[in-house]
LORO-797186 format. One line per 8 residues: number of its first residue (from 1); their letters; for each residue x, y, z of C-alpha. Coordinates in pm, 1 decimal. Each point is the difference from the previous one (the first is absolute). Last residue first. Example, Ala and Ser with C-alpha at 12.3 -4.5 7.8 and 13.67 -1.06 7.14 Angstrom:
<mifis>
2	SA	1367.0:-106.0:714.0  -137.0:-344.0:66.0
</mifis>
This chain:
<mifis>
828	PVYGISDT	2159.1:2853.5:4028.3  -174.0:342.6:-40.9  -130.1:73.6:387.6  -303.6:210.0:-17.9  4.3:370.0:58.4  -74.5:91.0:350.9  -263.0:212.9:184.6  -90.9:41.7:361.4
820	AGYINAIS	-299.9:180.8:188.8  -69.3:-16.8:370.4  -118.4:-245.6:275.3  133.8:-346.5:33.6  -56.6:1.3:386.1  -317.6:211.7:-24.4  -170.8:-126.5:-280.8  -93.7:284.1:-226.5
812	SYSPKEVL	241.3:-122.8:-292.3  76.1:143.2:-346.9  203.6:-183.4:-223.9  135.8:92.8:-364.0  144.0:-278.4:-194.8  229.7:97.2:-284.3  30.8:-177.1:-361.0  193.7:124.1:-325.3
804	MPQDSLVQ	-44.1:-136.6:-331.6  175.7:-170.7:-299.8  -241.5:-217.3:-208.5  -119.3:-333.5:81.3  -63.6:35.3:332.2  26.5:-178.2:327.6  -101.4:125.8:365.4  76.3:-226.0:292.3
796	VWLTVFGP	-168.0:55.8:334.4  98.7:-124.0:354.3  -240.4:-108.1:243.4  -103.2:38.5:351.2  -301.2:183.8:138.7  -292.7:-109.7:-241.6  -335.7:140.7:117.2  -137.5:187.1:-323.7
788	GLGLVNDS	12.0:-123.8:-355.2  272.2:-118.6:-242.1  41.8:332.3:-198.6  -88.4:19.8:-361.0  -376.8:-100.3:71.6  -57.4:-46.3:353.9  169.8:326.9:103.4  186.2:-7.3:312.9
780	LAVTTRTS	335.6:24.5:-177.4  -107.3:309.2:-177.5  121.0:37.2:-348.4  116.8:343.0:-173.9  84.1:38.2:-344.9  246.2:212.4:-208.8  -0.6:98.7:-328.9  232.8:31.7:-291.3
772	AGVVLTRN	-101.2:-331.1:-157.5  -286.6:-153.9:139.4  21.5:-183.3:325.1  -180.5:-333.0:-80.5  -116.9:-249.4:289.2  37.0:-336.5:131.7  -80.3:-134.8:336.7  157.7:-291.6:146.1
764	IVGSLTHY	-31.2:-161.1:391.8  186.6:-231.7:177.1  -57.3:-218.5:285.2  -108.8:20.4:370.5  289.5:176.3:150.8  -12.4:281.1:-273.3  197.7:29.8:-369.3  -194.7:246.2:-170.6
756	TVTVNAAT	117.4:0.7:-369.4  -63.5:312.6:-222.8  11.6:-74.7:-372.5  73.8:258.7:-228.0  -52.3:48.4:-376.5  165.8:357.9:-59.1  -119.6:219.0:-308.4  263.3:126.9:-248.0
748	QGPNQLTL	136.9:354.2:7.2  204.7:-4.0:318.4  -65.6:189.2:324.5  -192.6:-254.9:173.0  -29.5:83.8:349.4  -189.9:-274.8:247.2  -103.5:107.0:347.8  -71.5:-248.8:227.6
740	YQNEGAQT	-210.1:70.1:309.0  -25.7:-64.5:350.0  -250.5:147.0:250.7  21.5:-180.3:345.1  -231.5:64.2:244.5  -215.5:-346.5:-39.4  255.9:-256.3:-104.1  127.5:21.5:-387.7
732	SASGFWFV	335.9:-71.1:58.4  372.5:35.4:-182.1  306.8:-136.3:37.6  331.6:-106.9:-202.6  -108.2:226.6:-316.2  160.3:-143.4:-311.4  26.6:146.4:-357.4  34.4:-176.9:-317.6
724	KGLSTAGL	-2.2:204.5:-346.6  220.2:275.1:80.9  94.4:388.8:-42.8  283.2:166.1:42.9  163.8:311.8:231.5  -261.9:-56.7:257.5  -62.2:286.9:238.1  66.5:26.3:331.3
716	VNTAGAVT	-316.5:-33.1:206.3  -160.2:226.6:300.1  -292.6:-48.6:190.2  -167.8:178.8:302.3  -317.8:-44.7:184.3  -329.9:128.9:154.2  -234.1:-290.2:-29.5  -374.8:15.3:110.7
708	GGPFNIVM	-211.4:-278.1:38.5  -92.1:-347.7:-118.9  -185.2:106.8:-292.5  310.3:260.3:-79.5  -23.5:375.2:116.4  315.5:140.3:-181.2  243.3:252.5:143.4  310.8:-9.5:-216.8
700	YMPREAVI	410.3:52.8:-79.7  162.5:-124.5:-289.4  379.3:-2.8:-60.2  106.4:-79.9:-366.4  391.0:-17.2:-77.0  205.6:66.1:-264.3  396.7:18.5:-55.5  158.8:164.3:-314.8
692	PQSASVTV	223.2:-115.7:-265.7  3.6:263.7:-337.8  -251.0:106.1:-213.7  -286.9:-130.2:209.2  -308.2:-220.9:7.9  -253.1:-58.7:267.1  -289.9:-248.8:-63.1  -308.7:70.8:197.3
684	SVGPLGPG	-312.7:-206.6:111.8  -313.7:192.2:114.7  -327.5:-125.7:105.8  -287.9:145.0:149.2  72.9:347.0:-159.2  -165.7:288.2:216.7  298.5:265.3:-49.2  217.0:64.2:-319.6
676	AGNVPDAV	275.7:-244.7:-143.7  308.5:208.3:140.5  248.2:242.3:-93.3  -299.9:324.7:-40.4  -295.2:-212.6:89.8  85.7:-49.0:326.7  -150.1:-326.7:130.2  349.2:-173.7:-58.6
668	LVTTRSAA	174.5:236.3:252.5  368.5:24.9:-163.9  294.7:21.2:231.3  330.3:90.0:-125.8  372.9:-88.3:122.2  351.5:127.9:-70.2  361.4:-63.7:-108.9  -87.4:173.2:-333.5
660	RITLTKTT	-320.6:189.7:-62.1  -318.5:-196.5:-63.8  -207.8:74.3:-378.8  -339.5:-61.5:-20.6  -226.8:-170.8:-245.3  -343.7:-131.4:20.0  -238.8:-260.4:-224.4  -321.8:-108.2:73.8
652	ANGLPNLY	-123.1:-353.2:-143.4  -342.6:-151.3:-58.8  -28.5:-368.6:20.2  -302.2:3.2:207.2  130.0:-127.1:304.1  231.7:314.2:21.3  375.1:25.5:-112.4  239.9:330.3:93.0
644	TLTVSAPT	296.6:53.8:-226.9  273.6:206.5:187.6  243.3:143.6:-189.0  336.9:120.8:161.0  284.1:222.7:-110.2  288.9:-14.4:211.1  252.8:248.6:76.9  351.4:-33.8:9.8
636	SGPNQLSL	247.5:-151.1:284.4  -217.7:-295.0:77.1  -168.3:-115.7:300.2  -346.1:92.0:-125.8  -252.9:-120.1:259.5  -377.0:-2.6:-78.2  -255.0:-63.2:274.4  -330.3:-54.8:-155.9
628	YENFGNQT	-286.1:86.9:217.8  -364.4:-126.2:88.6  -204.2:154.8:247.6  -342.9:-229.2:35.1  -291.0:97.1:190.2  -193.6:149.7:-330.5  99.5:-233.2:-262.9  306.7:49.2:-200.8
620	TGEAFYWL	127.8:-351.4:-16.4  314.0:-200.6:-28.1  142.6:-368.4:-69.7  216.5:-131.4:-287.3  302.6:205.5:-11.8  263.1:-14.0:-234.2  373.2:150.3:-37.1  197.0:83.1:-298.2
612	TAPATAGF	333.2:209.9:-14.3  172.4:-182.9:286.9  149.3:65.2:332.9  208.0:-267.4:133.0  -58.5:-238.0:329.2  -302.4:135.4:40.0  -83.0:63.4:345.2  -218.8:-248.1:213.6
604	ADHGDRIP	-311.4:138.8:136.6  -212.2:40.9:315.5  -320.9:166.5:123.5  -167.9:167.2:276.0  -351.6:45.6:183.0  -85.0:278.4:230.4  -233.0:185.7:-227.3  -217.3:260.5:93.3
596	GSGFNYGN	-351.0:74.4:-176.3  -89.3:76.7:-368.9  209.2:307.8:-113.1  363.0:-113.8:36.2  -15.7:-2.0:386.6  324.8:-85.1:151.1  -21.7:-253.3:325.6  396.4:-95.7:8.4
588	VYFPREAV	3.0:-171.1:-359.9  283.7:-240.0:23.7  278.3:-98.6:-274.2  209.9:-319.2:-10.4  306.7:27.0:-231.5  169.1:-306.5:-134.5  361.0:-65.2:-48.8  195.7:-352.9:-86.5
580	IPLSRSKV	385.0:-6.9:-15.1  246.7:-60.6:-288.7  369.2:-37.1:117.7  238.8:321.4:-53.3  -61.6:369.7:5.5  -389.7:-48.4:62.9  -236.5:275.7:-138.5  -349.8:83.9:164.5
572	QVSVGTIG	-131.0:278.8:-251.9  -249.7:220.7:163.1  -292.4:211.4:-37.2  -161.5:268.5:193.2  -309.2:226.3:-70.6  -139.0:193.7:259.0  292.8:90.3:225.5  -116.2:96.2:341.0
564	AGVGCSAG	239.8:-260.1:226.3  333.3:-31.0:-63.1  207.6:-172.9:-258.7  86.8:-352.2:153.9  320.7:-189.0:106.2  32.3:230.6:322.7  -135.9:-182.6:271.7  153.2:145.4:323.9
556	TGSPVCSP	-156.9:-276.7:239.1  -220.4:-231.5:-208.2  25.1:-55.3:-371.3  260.2:-30.8:-281.0  315.9:217.5:144.4  185.4:151.1:-270.4  360.3:-63.8:-107.0  104.6:185.3:-309.6
548	SNSLDGRA	-288.0:284.4:35.3  -96.9:264.6:-248.1  -201.5:267.1:112.5  -404.5:27.5:-24.3  -82.7:-112.6:355.1  -67.4:-296.4:205.6  -301.0:-204.4:100.5  -312.5:7.0:-230.7
540	VDVTLRSG	145.5:-291.3:-174.9  29.6:-236.3:292.1  260.4:-260.6:-128.2  -74.0:-361.5:122.9  276.6:-258.8:-11.7  52.7:-368.9:-92.3  252.6:-272.7:86.5  203.9:-290.6:-171.7
532	APVVLTKT	329.0:247.7:1.5  -31.1:317.6:138.1  -152.1:324.5:-184.4  254.2:263.2:-36.4  -184.1:347.1:-56.6  53.8:300.1:-245.8  -225.3:292.5:-35.4  -37.7:209.8:-326.6
524	PHANIDTM	-162.1:315.3:-21.4  -191.0:138.0:-329.8  -182.4:315.1:79.2  -246.1:114.5:-262.5  -294.9:83.1:196.1  -189.5:-309.1:-145.3  269.3:-221.2:132.0  247.3:-240.0:-130.5
516	YNLDVTVA	167.7:-207.8:266.1  348.8:-234.3:-88.0  4.7:-234.1:328.9  337.3:-159.8:-44.4  62.1:-323.2:131.9  326.7:-203.0:125.9  -47.1:-379.6:46.3  99.9:-233.2:270.6
508	ADNPNQLS	111.4:-357.4:-75.8  -179.8:-319.0:4.4  -282.1:141.3:-231.9  -374.0:-11.2:78.1  24.8:375.6:36.0  -355.7:143.4:60.1  -67.5:369.6:7.2  -355.7:141.1:82.6
500	LYESFASL	-68.2:365.9:-80.7  -241.6:196.4:221.1  -267.3:251.3:-53.9  -241.3:160.8:245.1  -294.9:174.6:-175.2  -242.0:321.3:93.2  288.1:158.7:173.8  180.1:89.7:-347.2
492	TSGEAFDW	286.5:-246.3:-66.8  -89.6:-122.7:-343.5  72.9:-282.6:-256.4  -74.2:-142.0:-305.1  275.3:-74.8:-268.5  187.3:-241.0:148.4  356.9:-156.4:-185.3  163.5:-294.9:136.9
484	ETSTKTAG	348.6:-68.8:-138.4  268.6:-259.5:103.2  -263.6:-283.2:-65.7  -146.5:-309.2:172.5  -251.9:-223.1:-186.4  -329.1:-150.2:-1.3  -175.7:287.1:192.9  -272.5:-154.7:212.0
476	MLNSSGHW	-368.1:91.8:-105.4  -177.4:275.4:242.6  -269.5:59.9:234.3  -65.6:277.4:231.5  -258.7:61.9:261.9  -166.0:232.3:234.6  -31.4:169.3:319.1  260.5:297.9:107.9
468	TGTNFHMA	11.4:223.7:301.6  -151.6:-263.7:230.2  240.4:-273.8:-113.4  -223.4:-209.8:-193.8  235.4:-155.3:-248.8  -44.7:-291.8:-289.3  269.0:-88.3:-208.7  -13.6:-264.7:-293.9
460	REAVGPGP	289.7:-160.6:-199.5  -34.7:-181.0:-286.2  219.9:-301.9:-137.6  -59.6:-164.7:-350.7  77.7:-307.0:-192.2  225.0:-203.2:-228.6  203.4:-253.6:177.4  205.7:-71.2:294.1
452	LSVKASVM	-101.7:348.5:166.5  242.4:221.4:199.6  -154.5:266.9:224.5  235.4:283.6:115.2  -161.6:221.2:302.2  46.9:324.2:161.2  -64.2:62.5:368.1  -39.5:316.2:210.9
444	HNPGVAAN	-66.2:-198.5:333.0  -224.4:51.6:305.0  -140.6:-347.3:24.5  149.1:-348.0:-118.5  114.6:-100.6:-303.2  -205.3:-282.6:-103.1  -317.3:87.5:220.7  21.4:367.6:-167.8
436	VNIVQAVG	29.3:-133.9:-341.6  -309.8:-198.0:-23.0  50.2:-202.1:-291.9  -281.0:-75.2:-243.9  15.8:-324.1:-261.7  -222.6:68.9:-322.8  -57.0:-370.7:-129.8  83.4:-48.9:-381.4
428	AALAITST	243.9:-297.5:108.4  51.0:-35.0:305.2  265.0:201.8:185.8  248.6:-121.2:336.9  168.3:307.5:151.1  361.6:-16.5:128.8  106.8:273.7:184.1  361.0:153.2:-9.1
420	PLHGNETY	151.2:123.1:348.2  -8.8:372.8:27.1  215.4:238.4:-148.9  112.3:304.0:171.6  -101.3:205.8:343.1  -194.9:266.8:-193.8  -235.6:-300.4:-182.3  123.4:-212.4:-288.7
412	YDITANGA	-245.0:-316.2:-44.3  70.8:-279.4:-246.7  -276.8:-179.2:-118.1  41.3:-344.3:-183.2  -266.9:-175.1:-210.7  -27.3:-382.5:-17.5  -198.8:-154.1:-273.5  -327.4:-44.6:-185.6
404	QGPMVLTL	-59.0:69.3:-355.9  -185.0:179.5:-263.3  -137.1:307.7:148.1  264.3:69.2:289.4  -165.2:223.4:214.1  139.2:183.3:297.0  -183.1:253.0:234.7  212.9:231.1:246.7
396	TETFGTGT	-154.7:140.4:326.8  71.7:325.2:199.6  -209.0:131.5:287.2  63.8:346.2:130.5  -157.4:140.9:295.9  292.9:-26.9:234.2  305.5:-93.5:-171.1  59.6:-307.3:-254.8
388	YGESFYFT	114.8:255.9:-325.0  96.8:-66.0:-336.8  164.4:171.2:-304.2  258.3:-156.2:-191.3  -200.3:-266.8:-180.8  221.6:-232.6:-213.9  -119.1:-288.0:-262.0  166.3:-267.9:-109.5
380	PATGPLVA	-52.8:-188.2:-324.3  135.1:-370.3:-84.7  368.3:0.3:-184.0  -12.2:-155.3:-343.3  -251.8:-70.5:-279.9  41.1:205.9:-320.0  -330.7:106.0:-144.8  -170.0:26.7:-353.6
372	NSAGSGPG	-355.6:149.2:-47.1  -228.4:-275.0:-58.8  -53.2:-203.6:-319.1  -344.1:-8.6:-160.9  -248.3:-228.5:169.0  -99.0:-340.0:-105.1  -262.9:-124.2:-271.4  -227.2:-148.3:240.1
364	AGVANADS	-6.7:-347.0:146.3  -248.9:-262.2:0.7  -374.1:-105.7:60.5  4.2:-6.8:386.7  143.2:343.8:-5.4  382.7:107.8:-82.5  241.6:286.1:-9.2  347.3:41.3:-103.4
356	VRFTYSVG	222.5:275.8:147.0  307.9:89.8:-196.0  327.9:121.0:223.3  339.1:195.5:-94.7  322.4:-57.2:142.9  338.9:168.8:26.6  271.1:-190.8:149.4  203.8:123.1:298.9
348	NTLGPVTA	-159.1:-210.1:277.7  -93.2:-342.9:-156.5  -368.0:-77.9:22.2  -139.3:-324.6:229.7  -334.4:154.5:95.3  -269.6:199.7:-168.0  -229.3:139.0:250.7  -352.0:42.5:-107.3
340	STQSGPVS	-285.1:265.1:-49.2  -359.7:27.9:-133.4  -128.7:-264.8:204.9  -361.3:-164.3:5.2  103.2:-196.1:-280.0  195.5:-235.3:201.0  383.5:44.0:-29.1  283.0:-182.4:-245.9
332	VSAGGPSA	360.7:55.6:13.8  289.2:22.2:-266.8  332.9:-4.4:-89.0  59.5:5.0:-362.7  354.7:63.2:-25.1  -4.1:341.8:-159.2  -251.8:118.0:25.7  -249.5:-58.9:285.2
324	TVTYNTIP	-319.6:-190.7:-8.7  -321.6:94.7:201.5  -270.3:-250.7:-7.6  -350.2:124.8:119.6  -288.6:-234.2:141.5  -369.7:-111.9:-27.2  -137.2:337.7:-144.7  -395.2:-34.0:32.8
316	LGGTFAPA	-200.6:-32.0:-296.6  -134.3:186.6:-255.3  299.9:-10.1:-226.1  163.6:217.5:250.2  -22.9:339.1:-169.3  195.2:310.3:96.5  279.2:-216.8:122.7  114.1:38.5:384.1
308	QWTVLASG	256.1:294.3:10.6  363.7:-91.9:102.0  267.5:-24.8:286.7  352.9:-165.7:-44.4  215.9:-22.7:313.5  353.9:-96.0:-64.5  259.1:-228.4:135.6  336.3:-58.6:87.3
300	NGAVATAG	-29.0:294.7:229.1  -286.4:222.5:-100.2  -67.4:161.5:-350.2  -366.0:131.2:-56.1  -171.4:-115.2:-328.2  -304.7:158.9:-181.0  -226.1:-216.0:-209.6  -290.0:253.0:-103.2
292	TAEDPLPY	-228.2:-240.2:-180.0  -121.6:-355.5:65.0  -85.6:-93.5:-376.1  -364.1:-127.9:-81.3  -136.4:-273.8:159.5  -173.3:-321.6:-188.9  -360.2:-55.4:-39.3  37.6:134.3:-394.1
284	QPGGTLWL	-162.7:354.4:-2.9  -301.4:105.3:-263.6  -97.7:383.9:79.1  -222.1:122.4:251.9  195.7:-126.7:274.4  -183.7:-303.2:109.0  -132.1:-46.8:-364.2  -378.4:-19.9:-52.2
276	SGADSPWP	-61.4:304.7:-193.0  -347.0:113.0:-30.0  -270.6:-223.2:97.6  -113.5:-71.1:-374.5  -387.1:-105.7:-36.9  -91.4:240.7:-276.9  194.4:-154.5:-329.7  18.4:256.5:-265.0
268	DAAAGSWG	189.8:196.7:249.8  -107.4:396.7:-62.8  265.7:189.2:-227.9  300.6:130.5:31.9  159.8:-343.1:88.2  104.2:-90.3:377.9  -162.6:-305.1:93.2  -1.4:-252.3:247.8
260	YPDIATWS	364.7:-203.4:-0.3  -93.0:-290.2:182.1  -281.1:-31.2:-296.3  -294.8:-122.9:125.7  -204.6:-344.9:-66.6  -321.5:-3.2:171.9  -90.4:-311.8:239.1  -262.2:148.5:181.1
252	STIYAGWH	110.1:-23.7:361.9  366.4:-39.9:-109.1  87.3:304.4:-185.2  255.4:-149.2:-234.4  352.3:11.7:-126.8  181.4:-178.5:-258.0  319.9:-164.0:-83.9  79.5:-247.5:-299.9
244	LHPGSSCG	349.1:-117.0:9.9  167.1:-121.3:-294.3  106.0:-308.3:-205.8  -162.6:-56.2:-323.7  -293.5:-50.1:-173.4  -213.1:-2.8:285.4  -377.2:-100.2:67.2  82.2:-210.0:287.8
236	TNGSQGII	374.1:-77.0:128.5  290.1:179.0:-134.2  233.2:89.5:282.4  66.9:189.8:303.3  131.4:-121.1:315.5  -218.4:12.8:305.7  -75.6:181.8:335.1  340.2:168.9:102.0
228	QGRTVTQG	-64.2:232.4:296.4  44.5:349.2:-75.6  -292.2:146.5:188.9  -129.3:-290.1:240.9  -211.0:-301.9:-48.4  -273.7:-164.0:215.0  -101.4:-382.2:-123.7  -347.0:-55.9:-62.7
220	PSVYLSAL	64.8:-142.0:-328.4  342.4:-119.0:-31.0  359.8:149.6:-103.4  317.2:-79.5:-207.4  -194.3:-93.1:-344.4  206.0:-91.6:-295.7  -83.3:93.3:-390.8  -160.0:317.6:25.8
212	HAYRTSFG	-255.6:111.4:-245.7  -192.2:261.7:240.6  74.4:196.3:326.8  -277.8:196.2:101.0  -54.2:284.6:247.3  -288.3:64.9:230.7  -143.9:338.5:164.7  -218.3:86.8:312.0
204	NPHDIVIN	266.4:99.3:240.1  97.0:-318.4:139.0  119.4:-151.5:-296.4  -79.0:-307.6:-233.3  248.5:-153.3:-157.3  -96.7:-204.0:-313.1  264.0:-253.8:-152.7  18.5:-184.3:-323.9
196	TGFCPNVS	34.7:-305.6:-183.0  -164.6:58.6:-321.9  -165.7:349.4:-44.2  -236.5:-185.4:-281.0  -156.7:-168.8:261.6  -224.1:300.1:105.5  -270.7:-95.2:213.2  145.3:-312.6:124.5
188	DTGAIRVY	333.7:192.8:76.8  290.1:-262.7:19.9  247.5:-13.4:258.7  49.0:215.2:313.6  -341.9:201.5:27.0  -61.1:203.1:312.1  315.4:58.5:132.1  -13.0:245.8:312.1
180	GEAAAYVN	173.5:337.5:-19.1  318.5:242.3:28.6  107.8:169.4:-321.3  117.2:-72.2:-334.4  104.3:-354.0:59.3  297.1:-110.5:-189.8  21.8:-209.1:-310.3  339.1:-167.9:-57.4
172	EYYLGFDW	113.7:-56.4:-370.9  -113.7:-250.1:-286.4  45.5:272.4:-276.5  -140.5:313.3:146.8  -93.3:233.9:-285.9  -318.1:187.3:192.5  -347.2:16.3:-106.5  -220.3:224.3:139.0
164	GNHGDYYL	-369.7:-23.7:126.3  -340.5:19.8:-152.0  51.0:-56.8:-394.9  -280.7:129.0:-209.6  193.4:48.9:-309.2  378.0:-31.8:57.5  278.1:137.5:-43.5  99.0:293.0:-138.4
156	YNGGGPNT	182.4:44.3:-334.2  240.6:246.1:-85.9  -22.6:-66.1:-389.8  -311.8:26.3:-230.1  -134.9:262.6:-224.9  -170.6:263.4:251.7  171.9:-18.0:333.0  -30.5:-153.3:302.7
148	AYGRSFGP	-22.6:-374.9:-185.9  -195.8:-306.1:147.5  45.8:-317.6:129.3  -255.1:-222.7:7.3  54.2:-169.4:-341.9  359.7:-95.2:73.3  264.3:-56.1:-205.5  -113.6:246.2:-296.8
140	DVGNGKYG	-50.1:261.6:292.4  -304.7:165.0:-89.8  -11.4:369.9:-197.8  -142.4:315.9:114.2  -361.2:-127.4:-41.0  71.7:-225.2:270.7  65.1:283.4:273.1  282.9:8.2:256.7
132	NVGDFRCV	-45.8:273.2:256.4  193.2:198.2:217.6  -156.8:126.0:295.4  256.6:-65.9:261.8  -205.6:-304.7:140.1  50.7:-142.8:-334.7  -321.0:-51.8:-251.1  0.1:-273.9:-233.8
124	WNDLTYDP	-286.4:39.1:-240.6  -192.1:-226.0:-270.5  -285.1:-98.4:245.7  90.2:-346.0:33.4  -101.1:-168.1:303.8  272.3:-134.5:240.8  -170.9:157.9:300.2  218.3:320.1:44.6
116	NCHDFVSN	-200.9:203.7:-221.9  172.0:347.1:-83.8  215.9:39.9:283.5  189.8:-278.7:-154.1  271.0:-121.3:246.2  359.9:-49.1:-160.4  151.6:-254.9:-200.3  373.3:-99.8:-38.3
108	ISKWSLFP	157.8:184.4:249.4  381.3:-73.5:-6.8  173.3:-72.5:346.4  209.8:211.4:226.1  99.7:-208.0:310.4  -180.6:-140.7:333.6  -319.9:-124.0:-70.9  -346.7:85.7:103.1
100	ITLFGNPS	18.5:347.1:-13.6  -151.8:166.0:327.6  -355.3:72.8:121.1  -181.2:197.3:274.3  -128.3:329.1:-127.9  -326.5:30.8:60.0  5.2:378.8:147.8  207.7:82.5:-349.7
92	NASAAAQA	9.1:383.8:33.2  269.4:42.3:268.9  158.4:-306.4:-206.6  0.5:235.4:-301.4  204.3:241.2:178.8  224.7:-206.9:172.4  83.1:-187.7:-342.4  91.9:356.6:-161.6
84	IRAGVKPF	234.3:101.6:290.3  165.5:-364.6:32.9  101.6:-24.7:-350.0  362.2:-92.8:46.9  6.5:-365.4:5.0  -283.6:-214.9:-219.2  33.5:193.8:-294.6  -315.2:152.3:-150.5
76	ALSTPLQT	39.9:-38.2:-382.6  -318.9:121.6:-188.4  186.0:130.3:-313.3  148.2:-357.0:-12.8  -312.6:-141.4:-110.4  -197.7:-224.5:219.7  -123.9:-324.8:-195.8  327.2:-163.8:-66.2
68	SVKASRVG	-11.7:-139.0:-343.0  -134.1:-306.9:-87.1  233.0:-311.0:-102.4  -167.0:-250.0:251.8  -286.8:22.2:224.1  -316.7:-25.9:-251.6  -302.4:-175.3:101.7  -135.8:-172.4:-280.3
60	APPPVLHE	-59.7:70.7:-359.3  -360.7:-76.9:25.6  -53.3:119.6:348.0  31.7:-241.9:301.5  -305.5:72.2:200.1  9.3:186.1:329.3  -345.1:125.4:83.0  26.0:234.1:295.5
52	DKITSAHR	-311.6:70.0:159.3  -186.7:279.9:-157.2  -63.7:328.6:153.1  -360.3:75.0:43.7  73.2:97.2:395.6  -174.8:30.6:309.4  142.4:248.5:215.3  214.3:-51.5:315.2
44	AYAPVPAV	313.0:-2.3:-156.6  91.2:348.2:-38.9  -49.4:28.6:383.0  241.3:-250.6:84.3  -125.4:-325.9:142.7  169.1:-85.8:362.3  212.2:-276.1:20.8  -102.4:-339.4:92.7
36	AASAPAVI	271.4:-183.3:228.1  113.0:-344.6:-110.6  -120.3:-301.2:234.0  -269.4:-120.4:-242.2  206.5:-5.8:-313.7  -129.8:276.7:-230.5  -234.6:-130.2:-304.6  15.3:22.7:-354.3
28	APPAAARA	-282.5:-65.9:-206.8  57.5:248.9:-280.4  -209.2:323.3:47.3  -374.0:-53.6:-118.8  -89.8:214.7:-320.5  -222.4:310.9:-53.1  180.9:294.7:174.9  -128.7:328.2:59.0
20	PLASGAAL	263.6:281.2:-81.1  303.7:51.5:234.7  72.0:327.5:168.0  251.8:198.1:-147.9  348.6:-106.4:5.5  286.2:192.5:240.2  206.3:237.5:-204.6  334.0:-135.9:-110.9
12	LTAVLVLV	351.7:114.8:78.8  226.8:-127.2:-264.1  316.5:-217.7:98.5  114.5:-150.3:-316.2  221.0:-340.0:-6.1  279.5:-35.9:-246.8  59.8:-383.0:-73.1  346.8:-77.7:-190.7
4	KQKM	-89.0:-218.7:-270.7  33.7:-375.5:-11.2  -116.1:-163.8:-334.4  -96.6:-338.1:83.5
</mifis>
């Protein structure tokens, strides 16, 4: 038999009209006593005059070979890559439930004849898309029921009176198009011309027939699932060559209908069609599409690979994914509920890419594209220079390794030196919370170094209620030490308390220069020594504007700061020898920005180098919020800066300004001059500069949330690059917690995003699209895109197929964890 590629066309059809009166009785097909009776659809409750199918051998025989495929290339609808059109079709196809009854492309030898699908002749063949074959145009010399679609012959359409679809299967497996029970497996006594055939009744009031089979693999009364092999195609009954006849029916009236429905410009000649019966609005094999967005993160002799589930799963659950490394072929399989896996057995220093294959109960999908290349090596280490276990302060570390179990180590550094190393056992994919107060004891300034055995994230939360301050801060650990840390934000006005926390994890002391830049054009440099394996705190408000070659960081005689009363203070922390870690904790002393006093605080790492591009996903200029941009120019010449603001509607506002050399500037985002203007519920910003600068975004707010009012402060250092994978080690949707994800897509292509919430009771996946040049907000307590209320301990992964930025702003009215925090997700 001539085998041609079958291209099935997905076309949305309107639901069929009411059935006319019916004269003849339906075939005597009785469901097994144990089978459930499905409700009769509204369009099948009318009497009908439509004849029973009368299949008889036509004089020329039923042609199944040497016939051109019956769907032209111009109607091609590829299986992969047409999700938007299919989703639109499916939305208007309430009866969609079928998949293709085979697994690879075949020729279509005959179509469903909408003009008269009861095997009687009316000299027309009418295809579902409105294309007609007419006997007067010419008859196929080799088959009297095939008519030309154009005058003069040629381009024949087959065949007059046909009530199903004939596919070019040559003794091949036939698969159930949907779940149901087997009504017939053998010969239909009413229509024996179908030969050895199977009729499956589906629970939604439709039936499907599979005819001219060579072998049967099911029995009457048996329940079958989608994609189950039920028989082998053949040449039995009224057939002149091996093929599969496949048809659909309204079960209650036994009326033949076209699974494609009708999409022609004129009215459907067959009034009984029920619209498209395809599961997704267009024909699909019962196999999954490829997994997408494969992204790899290097580990020590391993790699963590994450991906997005296929857009179409074949109408069945994904049973497993297999991740395969190249070179070498190392692989690992995980259950279909997972979208990440760790591939072990890799060689450090060798570059690898990975592909993800998926499978359901029927078979495997086509496999994903290659991931990004990674170089396995040293496992990640996270540093935290700030920390305090004094009265009123509670500090915790949250550690997560998404893909593997193992032992993490934590090294604590206090004002007294390096404490003994702690070992923490981590389970794969489970967030482990460490109480730092209990680990190091009370009343210590403390820094931490967290070493993980594989890909993961470490996050630190601090909650404080001292009588003066009441709030929280939250921060992802820094993944490296550096000899330079740049801070754009800072102030020594009486409304604020600013500090620098310096961590020296080295075995030798380091000399550090603090190079200050102020908005009063003063640039003092203060120098101090940080002992080996220790941490120090600098009180920025204590000191003066003179240089100091040997300053005192804090306590009696503190002199490493610039003194009180300076509105804008930036600083560059520079080690003269070994790399260190630097943070800047910052507290608000009851200052009122216009909506009420704030006693919260925020914390941020410095930038390890200035950059010409900075991204911020979060932002709002609604009433009660005060958002700023702190821009530091450490260079010796002025910097021209462009601020591009994005809102949820995709509208961009661009502003430009100049920052003097060795100075800092503050932009009020609600200001229409250099900002985006007031009253905007969501604002992201991209900062681009003519030369490297440093950009931070402090925000202060007093907002009434459902659980209570939050008077808070947050700050983040901008991101200098975008990512496709983001991890947040901690999250909560308990009452009183208001947590969000803000997603910024500054690119020109819409981003398909999967948010995975890992809870103690299981994994919840949500999908959304973030339009090009827009930002989107997801409330974690939302039941649609979030995971709903009432979850206390969880961690979150965001996976995108386009580069983007994700932040997690949080607002808590719960007393012991009160305050506002914000953090940019860790990009592994």
